[in-house]
C-alpha positions in Angstrom: 27.5 -14.4 11.2 23.5 -14.8 11.6 24.1 -12.5 15.0 25.9 -10.1 13.8 23.3 -9.7 11.1 20.2 -9.8 13.2 21.8 -7.4 15.0 22.8 -4.5 12.3 18.7 -5.5 11.1 16.9 -5.0 14.6 19.2 -1.4 14.3 17.8 -0.8 11.1 14.2 -2.1 12.0 14.3 0.4 15.4 14.5 3.7 13.3 11.3 2.7 11.5 9.1 3.0 15.2 10.4 6.6 15.6 8.4 9.5 15.1 11.6 11.8 14.2 15.1 11.6 13.0 17.7 11.9 15.4 19.7 14.9 15.6 22.5 15.2 13.4 24.9 15.9 16.3 24.6 12.2 17.5 25.7 11.1 14.5 29.5 11.2 15.1 28.9 9.9 19.1 26.9 7.0 16.9 30.1 6.5 15.3 32.6 6.6 17.7 29.9 4.2 19.9 30.7 1.5 17.2 33.9 1.8 16.7 35.0 -1.1 19.6 33.1 -3.8 17.4 36.1 -4.2 15.6 37.9 -5.0 19.2 35.8 -6.1 22.0 33.7 -9.4 20.5 31.5 -8.6 23.8 30.1 -5.2 22.6 29.8 -6.2 18.9 26.2 -7.1 18.8 25.5 -3.9 20.4 27.9 -1.7 18.3 26.0 -3.2 15.3 22.5 -2.4 16.4 23.7 1.1 16.8 25.6 0.9 13.5 22.3 -0.3 11.8 20.1 2.2 13.4 22.6 5.3 12.4 23.5 3.5 8.9 19.1 3.5 8.3 18.8 7.4 9.7 21.1 8.7 8.1 19.8 7.5 4.3 16.3 8.6 5.7 18.0 12.2 6.9 19.2 12.5 3.0 15.8 11.6 1.6 14.0 13.7 3.9 16.2 16.9 3.4 15.4 16.2 -0.4 11.8 16.5 0.2 9.6 19.5 -1.8 10.2 22.5 0.5 6.9 24.1 1.5 7.7 27.4 -0.3 7.6 25.3 -4.0 4.1 23.7 -3.3 1.3 25.0 -5.3 3.4 26.8 -7.7 3.7 26.2 -11.2 7.5 25.4 -11.7 9.2 24.4 -14.8 11.2 21.1 -14.3 13.8 19.4 -16.8 15.0 15.8 -16.5 13.7 12.3 -17.7 10.8 9.7 -17.8 12.3 7.3 -15.3 9.7 4.8 -15.4 7.2 3.2 -18.0 4.2 5.6 -17.9 1.0 4.3 -16.7 -2.0 4.8 -18.8 -5.1 6.1 -16.8 -7.3 7.0 -19.4 -7.3 7.8 -23.2 -4.6 10.7 -22.7 -4.0 10.7 -19.2 -0.3 9.2 -17.8 1.1 8.7 -14.4 5.6 8.4 -14.5 8.3 9.0 -12.0 10.0 12.1 -13.5 13.8 12.2 -12.5 14.0 15.8 -12.2 17.7 17.4 -13.0 16.7 21.4 -13.0 14.5 23.5 -11.8 13.0 27.0 -12.6 10.9 28.4 -10.3 10.5 32.2 -11.5 14.5 32.9 -10.8 16.3 31.3 -13.6 17.4 27.4 -13.6 19.0 25.9 -10.4 20.0 22.1 -9.8 16.9 20.4 -8.8 17.8 16.5 -8.6 14.8 14.6 -7.3 12.4 12.2 -8.3 8.8 13.1 -8.4 5.6 11.0 -9.5 3.7 13.1 -11.8 0.1 12.7 -13.3 -0.7 14.3 -16.8 -4.5 14.5 -17.8 -5.3 15.3 -21.2 -1.9 15.0 -22.6 -1.1 16.3 -26.3 1.7 13.5 -26.1 2.5 10.1 -25.3 5.5 10.3 -22.4 8.0 7.4 -23.3 10.4 6.1 -20.7 14.0 7.2 -21.4 12.9 10.4 -22.4 14.6 13.9 -21.3 11.5 16.8 -21.1 10.8 20.2 -20.2 7.7 20.2 -18.2 5.4 22.9 -16.3 4.2 21.1 -13.5 2.5 21.7 -9.6 4.1 19.7 -6.9 3.3 19.0 -3.4 5.0 17.3 -0.6 4.1 13.4 -0.3 0.9 13.1 1.1 -1.5 10.2 1.3 -4.5 9.1 3.7 -3.8 8.2 7.1 -6.2 5.6 8.6 -5.8 2.4 10.3 -5.8 -0.8 8.3 -5.2 1.3 5.0 -2.4 1.3 3.0 0.2 4.2 4.2 0.9 5.8 1.2 3.3 8.1 2.4 5.4 5.5 3.7 5.7 3.8 0.1 6.8 7.5 -1.4 9.5 7.6 0.9 10.5 4.2 0.4 10.6 5.2 -3.2 12.2 8.0 -2.9 9.9 10.2 -4.4 10.2 14.1 -3.2 6.9 15.3 -4.4 3.9 13.9 -6.5 1.9 16.6 -8.8 0.3 16.8 -12.4 1.6 18.3 -15.3 0.0 21.6 -16.2 -0.9 22.5 -19.8 1.3 25.0 -20.9 3.3 26.4 -24.5 6.7 25.7 -22.5 6.1 21.9 -22.4 8.3 20.1 -25.0 10.3 16.5 -25.7 13.7 17.5 -25.5 15.0 14.6 -26.1 14.3 11.0 -27.4 14.7 7.8 -25.4 18.3 6.7 -26.0 20.7 3.9 -25.0 20.7 0.8 -23.7 20.2 0.9 -20.0 17.0 -1.1 -17.9 14.5 1.6 -18.4 15.0 2.0 -22.2 15.1 -2.1 -22.1 11.5 -2.6 -20.9 10.0 0.9 -22.4 11.0 -1.2 -25.9 9.8 -4.3 -25.1 6.8 -2.7 -23.2 5.8 -1.0 -26.8 6.3 -4.3 -28.6 4.1 -6.2 -26.3 1.3 -3.4 -26.6 1.8 -3.9 -30.5 0.7 -7.3 -30.4 -2.6 -8.7 -31.9 -3.1 -10.7 -28.7 -6.8 -10.6 -26.8 -6.3 -12.7 -23.9 -6.5 -11.0 -20.5 -3.4 -13.0 -19.7 -1.1 -11.3 -22.0 -1.4 -8.3 -18.9 0.3 -11.4 -16.6 2.8 -12.2 -19.5 3.9 -8.2 -19.0 4.2 -8.7 -15.3 6.4 -11.8 -15.6 8.8 -10.8 -18.2 9.1 -7.1 -17.8 7.8 -6.7 -14.1 4.7 -3.8 -15.7 1.7 -4.7 -13.6 -0.1 -1.6 -13.8 -2.2 -3.6 -17.0 -3.6 -6.6 -14.2 -7.0 -5.7 -13.3 -8.4 -5.0 -10.3 -10.9 -8.5 -10.8 -7.8 -10.4 -11.7 -5.7 -9.3 -8.3 -8.6 -10.2 -6.5 -8.2 -13.7 -7.4 -4.2 -13.3 -7.2 -4.5 -12.1 -3.6 -7.3 -14.4 -2.3 -5.7 -17.6 -3.3 -2.2 -16.9 -2.3 -0.7 -16.2 -6.0 0.4 -12.6 -6.5 4.1 -13.3 -5.7 3.5 -15.2 -9.2 2.8 -12.5 -11.1 5.9 -10.4 -10.3 9.4 -10.9 -10.9 10.4 -12.4 -7.9 13.2 -13.8 -6.2 11.9 -17.4 -7.3 11.9 -16.6 -11.0 15.6 -15.0 -10.6 16.8 -18.2 -9.3 14.7 -20.2 -12.2 16.5 -17.8 -14.8 19.6 -18.4 -13.5 19.4 -22.4 -12.9 17.6 -22.8 -16.4 20.8 -20.4 -17.6 23.8 -22.7 -15.6 22.2 -25.7 -17.4 22.5 -24.6 -20.8 25.4 -22.5 -20.7 27.3 -25.7 -18.9 25.8 -28.2 -21.9 26.7 -25.9 -24.8 30.1 -25.0 -23.6 31.7 -28.2 -23.4 30.8 -28.3 -27.8 32.9 -24.9 -28.3 35.9 -26.1 -29.3 38.7 -24.9 -27.4 36.9 -22.7 -25.1 36.3 -25.2 -22.4 40.5 -25.4 -22.3 40.6 -21.9 -21.9 37.5 -21.6 -19.1 36.1 -24.6 -17.7 32.5 -25.4 -18.5 31.3 -24.8 -14.8 33.1 -21.5 -14.9 31.4 -20.0 -17.6 28.3 -21.1 -16.7 28.3 -19.7 -13.4 29.4 -16.3 -15.5 26.7 -16.5 -17.5 23.9 -17.6 -15.2 24.6 -14.3 -13.3 24.5 -12.4 -16.4 21.3 -13.7 -16.9 19.9 -13.1 -13.4 21.4 -9.5 -13.5 19.3 -8.6 -16.9 16.4 -10.6 -15.4 16.1 -8.4 -12.6 17.2 -5.2 -14.7 13.7 -5.9 -16.3 11.8 -5.8 -12.5 13.9 -2.6 -12.0 15.7 -4.2 -9.5 12.6 -4.2 -6.7 13.6 -5.8 -3.3 12.8 -9.7 -3.6 14.9 -9.2 -7.1 17.8 -8.0 -5.2 17.3 -10.4 -2.8 17.5 -13.2 -5.2 20.1 -11.4 -7.6 23.0 -11.0 -4.3 22.1 -14.8 -3.4 22.7 -16.1 -7.0 25.8 -13.9 -7.0 27.7 -15.5 -4.2 26.6 -19.2 -5.1 27.8 -18.5 -8.6 31.0 -16.7 -7.7 31.5 -19.3 -5.2 31.2 -21.6 -8.1 34.3 -19.5 -10.0 36.1 -19.7 -7.1 35.6 -23.8 -6.4 34.7 -22.1 -2.7 32.0 -24.1 -0.7 29.6 -21.7 0.9 27.0 -22.6 3.7 23.2 -21.7 2.4 22.8 -19.2 5.9 25.7 -17.5 4.9 24.5 -16.8 1.6 21.1 -15.4 3.0 23.1 -13.3 5.9 25.6 -11.8 2.7 22.1 -11.2 0.7 20.7 -9.1 4.0 24.0 -7.1 4.2 23.7 -6.5 0.6 20.4 -5.1 0.2 20.6 -3.0 3.7 23.7 -1.5 3.0 22.4 -0.2 -0.3 19.1 0.3 0.9 18.5 0.5 4.5 14.8 1.5 3.9 14.0 -1.7 2.1 12.8 -2.6 5.7 10.0 0.0 5.1 8.5 -2.9 2.1 6.4 -5.9 3.3 8.0 -7.2 0.1 11.3 -7.4 1.6 9.8 -9.1 4.9 8.3 -11.8 2.8 11.2 -12.6 0.7 13.7 -13.0 3.1 11.3 -14.6 5.9 9.9 -17.1 3.0 13.8 -18.0 2.1 14.5 -18.2 5.9 12.3 -20.5 6.6 12.5 -22.9 3.5 16.4 -23.1 4.3 15.3 -23.8 8.2 12.9 -26.0 7.6 14.4 -28.1 5.5 17.9 -28.5 6.6 18.7 -31.9 6.2 15.2 -33.4 5.9 13.6 -32.1 2.5 16.0 -34.2 0.7 15.4 -37.5 2.1 11.6 -37.1 1.2 9.7 -38.1 -1.9 9.7 -35.2 -4.8 6.4 -34.5 -4.2 6.2 -34.7 -0.5 8.6 -32.1 -0.5 7.2 -29.3 -2.6 4.1 -30.1 -0.2 6.0 -29.6 2.9 7.6 -26.5 1.2 4.1 -24.7 0.7 2.9 -25.8 3.9 5.9 -24.1 5.5 5.0 -21.0 3.5 1.6 -20.6 3.9 2.4 -21.1 7.8 5.6 -19.0 8.4 4.2 -16.4 6.0 0.9 -15.6 8.1 1.9 -13.7 10.9 3.7 -11.4 8.2 1.0 -11.3 6.3 -1.9 -10.2 9.1 0.0 -7.6 10.1 1.1 -6.3 6.5 -2.1 -6.7 5.0 -5.0 -7.9 7.9 -5.3 -10.9 5.7 -3.9 -14.0 4.4 -5.2 -16.8 1.7 -6.4 -20.1 3.5 -6.1 -21.7 -0.2 -2.4 -20.8 -0.9 -1.0 -24.1 -0.3 -3.0 -26.0 -2.9 -3.1 -23.2 -5.7 0.9 -22.9 -5.2 0.9 -26.5 -5.3 -0.5 -26.5 -8.8 0.3 -22.7 -10.0 3.8 -22.8 -9.0 5.6 -25.4 -11.5 3.0 -24.4 -14.1 4.0 -20.8 -14.3 8.0 -21.6 -13.4 8.3 -24.4 -15.5 5.9 -23.7 -18.1 4.8 -20.0 -19.0 8.0 -17.9 -17.9 10.2 -19.5 -19.8 7.8 -19.6 -23.3 7.0 -15.7 -22.0 11.3 -15.0 -21.8 11.9 -16.7 -25.4 8.8 -15.1 -26.8 10.2 -11.7 -25.5 13.5 -12.7 -26.4 12.3 -13.2 -30.4 9.7 -10.3 -30.3 13.3 -8.4 -31.7 14.0 -10.8 -34.2 10.3 -11.7 -35.5 7.2 -10.6 -34.2 5.6 -13.1 -35.6 7.6 -16.0 -33.6 8.2 -13.8 -30.5 4.0 -13.4 -30.6 3.3 -17.2 -31.4 5.0 -17.8 -28.1 4.0 -15.1 -25.9 0.4 -16.2 -27.3 1.2 -20.2 -26.4 2.2 -18.6 -22.8 -0.9 -16.5 -22.4 -2.8 -19.9 -23.6 -1.7 -21.5 -20.5 -2.3 -19.0 -17.8 -5.7 -19.1 -19.9 -5.9 -22.8 -18.5 -4.7 -22.4 -15.2 -6.7 -19.4 -14.4 -10.6 -21.2 -13.8 -8.6 -23.2 -11.0 -7.2 -20.1 -9.4 -10.9 -18.3 -10.0 -12.7 -21.4 -8.1 -10.4 -21.4 -5.2 -10.7 -17.2 -4.5 -14.4 -17.7 -5.3 -15.1 -20.5 -2.1 -16.1 -18.5 0.4 -13.3 -19.8 2.7 -10.5 -18.6 0.9 -9.0 -15.4 2.5 -8.8 -15.2 6.5 -9.6 -11.7 7.3 -8.6 -10.1 10.8 -7.6 -6.7 12.7 -4.3 -5.6 12.4 -2.6 -7.8 15.4 -1.3 -6.1 18.4 2.5 -6.0 18.0 3.0 -8.3 21.2 2.0 -11.0 19.4 4.1 -11.1 16.4 6.8 -12.5 19.0 5.5 -15.3 20.3 4.4 -16.0 16.6 7.6 -15.8 15.3 8.4 -18.6 17.8 5.3 -20.9 17.3 6.6 -20.6 13.9 10.1 -21.6 14.5 9.1 -24.3 17.1 6.7 -26.0 14.5 9.0 -26.8 11.8 11.8 -27.2 14.0 14.4 -30.4 13.2 12.7 -33.8 14.0 13.5 -35.1 17.3 12.7 -31.5 18.5 10.2 -32.2 21.7 7.2 -30.5 22.1 7.3 -28.8 18.4 2.9 -29.3 18.3 3.1 -26.4 21.0 3.9 -23.8 18.3 0.8 -23.6 17.5 -0.6 -22.6 20.4 2.2 -19.8 20.3 0.3 -18.9 16.7 -3.2 -18.3 18.7 -2.7 -14.5 20.7 -2.3 -13.0 16.9 -5.1 -15.6 15.3 -7.7 -15.6 18.0 -7.3 -12.0 19.6 -9.8 -9.5 19.1 -10.7 -5.6 19.4 -12.7 -4.6 22.1 -16.3 -3.1 20.8 -17.8 0.2 22.5 -19.6 -0.8 26.0 -23.3 -0.9 25.7 -24.7 2.7 26.1 -21.2 3.8 24.2 -20.6 4.7 20.5 -17.4 4.9 18.7 -17.6 7.7 15.8 -14.7 7.6 13.2 -14.4 10.4 10.6 -12.0 8.6 7.9 -9.6 10.3 5.9 -11.0 10.6 2.3 -9.3 13.2 1.1 -11.5 15.9 -0.4 -14.7 13.8 0.6 -16.5 12.5 3.5 -16.9 9.1 5.1 -17.9 8.4 9.1 -18.1 4.9 10.9 -20.2 4.6 13.6 -20.0 1.6 15.9 -22.2 1.0 19.2 -21.7 -2.5 20.9 -23.1 -4.8 18.2 -24.0 -2.6 15.6 -22.1 -0.4 12.3 -23.3 2.6 10.4 -21.7 3.9 7.8 -22.6 7.5 6.8 -20.7 8.3 3.1 -18.3 6.2 1.4 -16.0 9.1 -0.1 -14.9 9.7 -3.3 -14.1 8.1 -6.6 -11.3 9.3 -8.4 -11.3 6.7 -11.3 -12.5 3.8 -12.7 -10.2 1.2 -10.6 -9.5 4.0 -7.4 -12.2 4.9 -5.1 -12.0 5.5 -1.1 -14.9 2.9 -1.0 -12.1 0.2 -1.3 -8.8 1.5 -0.2 -10.1 3.2 2.8 -13.5 2.4 4.2 -13.6 -1.6 3.7 -9.9 -2.0 4.9 -10.9 0.3 8.0 -14.2 -2.0 8.5 -12.3 -4.9 8.1 -9.2 -3.9 10.6 -12.1 -3.5 13.3 -13.4 -7.1 12.3 -16.8 -5.7 11.2 -18.3 -8.0 8.5 -21.3 -6.2 8.3 -23.0 -3.0 7.9 -26.5 -2.9 9.5 -27.4 0.6 8.0 -25.5 2.8 5.0 -26.7 6.1 4.5 -25.5 8.2 1.5 -26.2 12.2 2.6 -26.9 13.0 -1.0 -25.4 12.5 -4.7 -22.2 14.2 -4.7 -19.5 11.9 -5.9 -17.1 13.0 -3.0 -19.9 11.4 -0.9 -21.1 8.9 -2.8 -18.1 7.5 -4.7 -17.1 5.0 -2.8 -20.4 3.0 -2.8 -20.3 0.6 -5.1 -17.2 -1.0 -3.8 -18.7 -1.2 -0.1 -22.0 -2.8 -1.6 -19.7 -5.0 -3.3 -17.5 -6.4 -0.5 -19.8 -6.3 2.7 -23.7 -7.3 3.5 -25.4 -4.2 4.3 -28.9 -4.3 6.1 -30.5 -0.9 5.4 -29.6 1.8 2.5 -31.0 5.4 2.9 -29.8 8.6 1.2 -31.1 12.0 0.8 -31.4 11.6 -3.0 -32.3 8.1 -3.8 -32.4 8.6 -7.2 -28.7 8.8 -7.5 -27.8 5.6 -5.8 -28.8 3.8 -9.1 -28.9 0.1 -9.2 -29.5 0.1 -5.0 -32.6 -0.2 -3.0 -32.3 3.1 -0.9 -35.0 4.9 0.8 -35.0 8.4 1.6 -34.0 10.1 4.9 -36.6 11.7 6.3 -36.8 14.3 9.6 -38.0 13.0 12.6 -36.8 9.1 12.1 -35.1 7.6 15.1 -34.1 4.7 16.1 -31.7 3.3 19.2 -29.2 0.4 19.3 -27.4 -0.5 22.5 -28.6 2.2 24.2 -27.3 4.9 21.8 -29.8 7.1 20.2 -30.2 8.4 16.1 -32.2 10.8 15.0 -32.5 12.1 11.6 -33.3 15.9 11.4 -33.4 16.7 7.7 -34.6 16.4 5.2 -38.1 17.1 5.7 -40.6 14.2 4.3 -42.7 16.6 2.3 -39.9 18.3 0.4 -38.0 17.0 -2.6 -34.5 18.5 -2.0 -31.5 18.2 -4.7 -28.3 18.8 -4.6 -26.3 19.8 -1.2 -29.2 20.5 0.7 -30.9 17.1 0.5 -28.1 16.0 2.8 -29.4 13.9 5.5 -28.5 15.6 8.9 -27.6 12.6 11.8 -27.7 13.2 15.5 -26.2 10.3 17.0 -26.5 10.5 21.4 -24.7 8.1 24.0 -26.8 7.1 26.8 -24.4 9.8 29.0 -26.1 12.5 26.1 -23.0 13.0 24.7 -23.6 13.6 21.1 -22.5 14.1 17.6 -23.8 15.5 14.7 -23.1 14.8 11.0 -24.1 17.5 8.6 -22.9 16.5 5.3 -22.8 19.2 2.7 -26.2 21.4 4.3 -25.4 25.0 3.4 -27.1 28.1 5.1 -30.6 28.1 4.3 -30.8 24.4 5.8 -28.9 25.7 8.6 -31.2 28.1 9.5 -34.2 25.9 8.7 -32.7 23.7 11.8 -31.8 26.7 13.9 -35.7 27.8 13.6 -37.0 24.1 14.5 -34.8 21.8 15.8 -32.9 24.1 18.2 -32.4 21.9 21.2 -31.5 19.0 19.3 -29.3 20.8 17.9 -26.7 21.0 20.7 -24.1 18.8 20.4 -20.3 18.3 21.6 -18.9 17.3 18.5 -19.9 18.7 15.0 -18.4 17.6 11.4 -18.5 20.9 9.9 -20.8 20.9 7.2 -19.6 21.4 3.6 -15.7 20.6 4.8 -15.8 24.1 5.7 -17.3 26.3 3.0 -18.3 29.4 3.0 -21.8 28.4 1.6 -22.0 27.1 5.3 -21.6 27.4 9.1 -23.1 30.5 9.9 -22.6 31.9 13.2 -25.8 31.5 13.9 -25.3 27.5 13.4 -22.6 27.2 15.2 -23.8 29.3 18.4 -26.9 26.8 18.3 -24.8 24.0 18.0 -22.5 24.9 20.6 -19.6 22.0 19.8 -16.8 22.2 22.1 -15.0 19.8 19.4 -15.5 20.4 15.5 -14.3 18.1 12.7 -13.2 19.7 9.2 -13.1 16.7 6.5 -11.6 18.3 4.2 -8.1 16.8 1.4 -4.4 18.0 1.6 -3.9 21.5 0.0 -7.6 20.9 -2.0 -8.7 23.1 -5.0 -11.3 24.6 -3.2 -9.1 25.7 -0.3 -11.3 24.0 2.4 -11.5 24.6 5.6 -11.9 28.4 4.1 -10.0 30.7 6.9 -13.3 32.9 7.6 -14.8 29.6 8.6 -12.0 28.4 10.7 -12.2 31.9 12.2 -15.9 32.0 13.1 -15.2 28.7 15.0 -12.0 29.6 16.8 -14.3 32.3 18.2 -16.5 30.0 19.8 -13.6 28.3 21.8 -13.9 25.4 20.2 -11.1 22.6 19.5 -10.6 22.3 15.9 -9.1 19.2 14.1 -8.9 18.5 10.4 -8.7 15.2 8.4 -5.4 16.5 6.2 -3.5 17.2 9.0 -4.7 14.8 11.9 -5.7 11.9 9.1 -8.7 9.3 10.9 -10.3 11.1 13.3 -11.7 9.1 16.1 -14.6 10.3 18.9 -15.8 8.1 22.0 -19.1 9.2 23.2 -19.0 7.8 27.0 -21.9 6.2 28.5 -22.1 8.2 31.8 -20.8 11.9 32.4 -17.4 11.7 31.3 -16.1 14.2 29.0 -15.7 13.1 25.5 -12.7 11.6 23.9 -11.0 12.5 20.4 -8.0 11.4 19.2 -5.8 11.5 15.5 -4.2 8.7 13.9 -1.5 10.7 12.8 -0.9 12.0 16.7 -1.6 8.2 17.5 0.6 6.6 15.0 3.1 9.2 14.5 6.3 8.1 12.0 9.9 10.3 10.9 8.1 9.9 7.3 4.5 10.6 8.0 3.9 14.0 9.9 2.7 14.1 13.1 -0.4 16.6 14.1 -1.4 17.3 17.8 -3.6 19.6 19.5 
């Protein structure tokens, strides 16, 4: 059964590396090819692989067909449907939620429109509530996210969540609530509990963690709390995970079995063990519903179901068979679950516990067993964590050794009992929840101390795919049963993943990467031993900026731990918004700015014309602003030229407008000649005059612009001007992060686009 499961899983996984989905005519061919599996055992494994591949492809194609059509983008549409998630408060009257659309009016009457869309409602006139039916005027666009190495793949997440479009609610008199939230469904139940928890007069910051533990609502957990949880490897405790589902099922089984025996004639009708199994299954189902049936809870629920039903039928089941059934169960319902890191973390963790503990853990003391489990998890999960997040906690075994029993045996029972009592008595339920918060408050200083030790987290670039196989083999060998020779050799198989480093540019070379930060700008320049960052992208909210979401992850994905020079071209949010996050995460040697007064809280010096320095054979020259002139706004932008030892150059221009372009043409005509130009002001009509374009003479131009941005950048007229010069044009919205390699010799400049280099079926590729 294990080999059959692995073959099917391998087929599902293989699809996730495809740039395109298979054509429709291949599906019946695959069905006919897989048919011999039932009759020819030798062909069973390849047939199951084929079945897994096309089963996942079928689900992916169904959702792909549901994506918003190009013609509906950017138009005001009228939707009717139901709020299908607990709305997340972004600000006082700003909300974000999933809307299960049922009908659409695009100007030609109501039509069926069965789609899930993710909406923001800013300055909302009323508070939307889960389960309510609404009519909303919206603007939608197809799923789109930043595309950068090392960053979160938002488009993959949206695809896995079956989100067909994202958008916002417009202020419109047609917006109205059609029906109050009713029913006994999971969404309505979670909404009611969320509102009761919201109303509790508790000031403890741990209340946000209790909300996550009881109803799976993690939006209230602060960024600082998440940082501590990630650094200590305890994030899994603050989500309704398989551990919690199993705990609830186990407690329900014990309590039910003890109490059932004292209920008169009922034990004669239904034996206590069978009754307890059914009641524990019901408890696990209810708790999983509170979590919204996330992937880890699906896995745990299926495993608990198999185990409990085996008790009811008086049959014995092997743990590995239960795990295989869980894999089949989850993938049968949703094969795209493998796009989630949680799927891999959940199944890999349980698999390794069963593998490493087979026949050994029961012979050890409880403390040695507990410590052994956490050591196994810390080592075995490291490959998955490094591949998924480029980081892993080094203090996780110690943190979990204390936190897991503390949270599982004390906090969760009190929290769940408190939530149950809230429907009967706010005072009683609130008291228990307050006690759970107090217990978390007692635990938190230990976690915070471990997180701030300075050695809590291992950061490294995303390892090459080929290192994953030896790492998995190393984990299996390291924790193999006693008696297997050479178990410690498993450590050597882990070394390629842990020690392999990316190559740096050669002496005299420069690597210039324009990151995809949406409507904004951030460029990273690497030489052999130095790093310069030019701008940090926009800040969208107090909790979201591209400094923390794009720039820092990219730097860490390249093993960059220090910024030698950070330049903020000028003070506009789309260039300076991520500054604070970058400064807090990485040491910065020198900070320069076109508008130093806008860089509040940090010692910044002014960019000045004629400033020049050389790193590793690469020359950096500032061409603007002049030292004796006080400029503000766009025209204060620092203009930086980077030239390799081979004479190849890139020009970074910030948001300069035509008046500065004219000055540069008049005073720096020779220095303007470059092979690559980052287009001024994102392709605005106020910039990129023909005189400037001809003076630069770039063969490659890069447009830093957001997807379907409200300004229409780059403007078609500007694109046409560059087209007339014969330049190759790229833009970050279409191509993602753009890497330019300036060679140290007379070789041509190399340009590569991230969306082209890592094309996937859920992310449109753009190649020239």
